[in-house]
N, C-alpha and C positions, 0 to 999 in steps of 0.2 A: 601390421594391423593398427589402425588408428585407435587411440584410447577414447573411451566414452566421455562425453562432455555434457555437463549440466549447466544451464543458464541460471545464475543467481539473481534474484530480485528482492527488493526491500519495500516494505509497505509501512506507512505510519498510521497507527490507530490512535488518533489524537482525540481525547475525551474531555468534555467540559459539561458539567451540570446534566449528566445523563444523555449527552448527545455526542455523536462522532462526526468529525469533519470529513466530508466527501467531495470529490471533484468530478465534474462531468466532462468526458472526453469530447474533443472537437477537432475536426480537420486533421486527424492523425492517420486515418486509413485503417484503424483497428478499434472496433467497438465504439465508434463515434456515437454520441448521443446517449451514452450509458454512463452510469456513475461508477467510480472506483475510489481509491484512496490516493493520497499523496504517495507517490511511489517512483521507483526507477530501478535501473540496473546497477550492479556493483562494478566499478571500474577496477582494473588491476592496480595493485599497490595501495589499496585502501581496505580498511576493515568494514564489515557489514554495518556497524554502528556509524562509522564515518560516512559511509555511502548514504545512510538514512538521514543524517544531519545535513549533508550536502544537498540532497534532493528536497528536504523540507525548506531550505533557504531558497533554492532555485525555483521551486514551484509555488511556494506559499509565503515566502518572506519571513519564515520562522527561524530564529536562532536557537538551536538545540545543542547542548553539550552532548557529545556522544556518550559520556558517562551517565547521562540522565535517561538513556534509552534502555529499556528492558525487553528482552525477547519474550513474547507471549504466545506465539503460534508459529508453526512451520507447516507449509503445504507442499507436497510433492505433486506436481501438476504435469499432465501430459496434454500437449496441444500439437502444433506442428513440430515442436521439439519438446524435450523434457526440461522442466524448470523446477527450481526450488524457491519458494517464496518464504521470506522471513519477515514476520509481522512484529513490529516494535511499538511499545507504549512509551510516551515521554512523561517522565515525572514532573518536568518543568520545561518551560520555553519562554523566550522573549519575543514580543511582538504579537500583533493581531494578524490572523491569516488574511492574505491578500493574493489575488490571482496574478502571479508574475509571469504566467505563460498564456496570455489570452489567445495566442495563435494555436494552442493545443488544448485549452480548457475554456468552456464558456459558462461555468458555474462552479462556485466554491461555497458550500453551505453545510450547516450542522443538521443532522438528523437524529431523532431519538433512537437509542439502542433498541434493536429488534424491529424498528419500523423503517427498514431500508426502502429507498425509492423502488417502485416497480421496475424501473429501467436500470437496476444495478447489474453489473456484469455478473453472470452466474457463478463463476469461481470466487469472486469477491464476496458475494452473498454467502456462499458455502463456508468460506474461511471465517467470516464474521460470526455466522451462526455457531460454528464449532467453537470458536474462541470464547464467545460469551456464554456458551454452555459449559465452559471449563475444560475443554479438550485442547491440549497443546499441539496436537498433530492431526492432519487429515490428508487425504488423497483425493484428487479430482481428475476426471477424464480418463480413467482406466477401464471403464466398464462398458 
């Protein structure tokens, strides 16, 4: 019998002056035209914080020391597969956000906390709402 597998994802909750950095998906085949966060999958042989630092550089040109990342929320999500999303805040970073993947993202912008774009991916909206309400864990897609 095959062992159950869970897909690990990392998300960056980058805050500045009461705003959160969000990216709009483009030309990916999944939730295109909707806002998400700088995010990605964890590769084998790297920690979740290392994966988040790697994705921040790849997607937004941000240099983040993995030790500057704090886990602030976890989401157990059910879609076509089961996934676990780990949401990290950065205490510090170097560089200004720039769209380094224009083939997958057509907007990178700051939005006020709680005023997420109408076109935010539903599970991202749920995670952010839970996170900013002070809840460290939520579930999505189970009902």
